[in-house]
N, C-alpha and C positions, 0 to 999 in steps of 0.2 A: 689875128682874125683873118678869115678867108677873104680873098679879093675877087675871085671869079664866081660866077653863078654855079659852076660845077663843084667848086670847092665848098660853097655854102650847102649845096645839096649833099655832098659827102659828109659834111658835119652833121646835118640833120639825120641822115641815115645811121651814122655812127652812134648818135645819141639814142635813137630809137632802139637799135640793137643792144646797146648797153643796158637800157631799161629792161628789155625783154630777158637778157641773160641774167641780170641780177634777180629778177622775179623768179626765173626758173631755178636759180641756185637757192633762193630762199625757200621755195616749195620743197626742194629735195631735202634741205636741212630740217625743215619743220616735220616732214614725213618721217625722216630717220629718227628724230627725237620722239615722235609718237610711238614708234616701234620700240625704242629703248625703254620708254616708260611702261609699255605693255609687257615687255620681257621681264621687267623688274616686278611686275604685279603677279597676281595668282590666277587670273582669268585666262585659261588656255585658249578658249574660243576667240577672245579678243586678239591674242597673239597671232593666231592663224590668219585672222581677218586683216590685221595691220600688215603682216608680212606680205600677204597676197596683194594688198593695195599698193604697198611700196614697190613690189616687183613690177606691177603694171605701170606705175608712174615712172620708174627708172627706164623701162623699155620705151615708153612714150617719149621721154626726154632724149633718149639716145636716137630714136627714129627722127626726131625733129632737129637733131644736131646740137642740142644744148650741152650734152656731154658725149664723150666718145663711147662707142658701143662696148669696147673692152672695159672701160671704167664701170659701165652699168653692170656688165657681167661680173666683175670683181666685187662690186658692192652687194649684188644679189647673192653671190656665193658666200661672202662673209656673213650676210644676214641669215641665211639658212643654217650656216654653221652655228651661229649664236642661238638660233631657235632650237636646234637639235640638242645643244648643250643644256639649254634651260629646261627642255622637256625631259632629259635623262637624269637631271639632278634630283635628288629626293626632296619632297616638299618639306618646308620648315614647319615645325610644330609650334 
């Protein structure tokens, strides 16, 4: 356990940051799952909406420093790639 006041404060700050980072990671994971389910479905409008929302959310997380900007760019790129692949494949009968 910390002995000094500054060490206690550092502990409190670290705990607060840990909670914020875990919440941000959970939001990213949840949003990506929503896009995956939308891509598996047949509603094209929902796919477009979910992809757009995910891109906005990834940009926001990168701007706030929860994830690196290059990781956000990579995830967005892969997401659009999957969206285009789903749009180009023929509809199941």
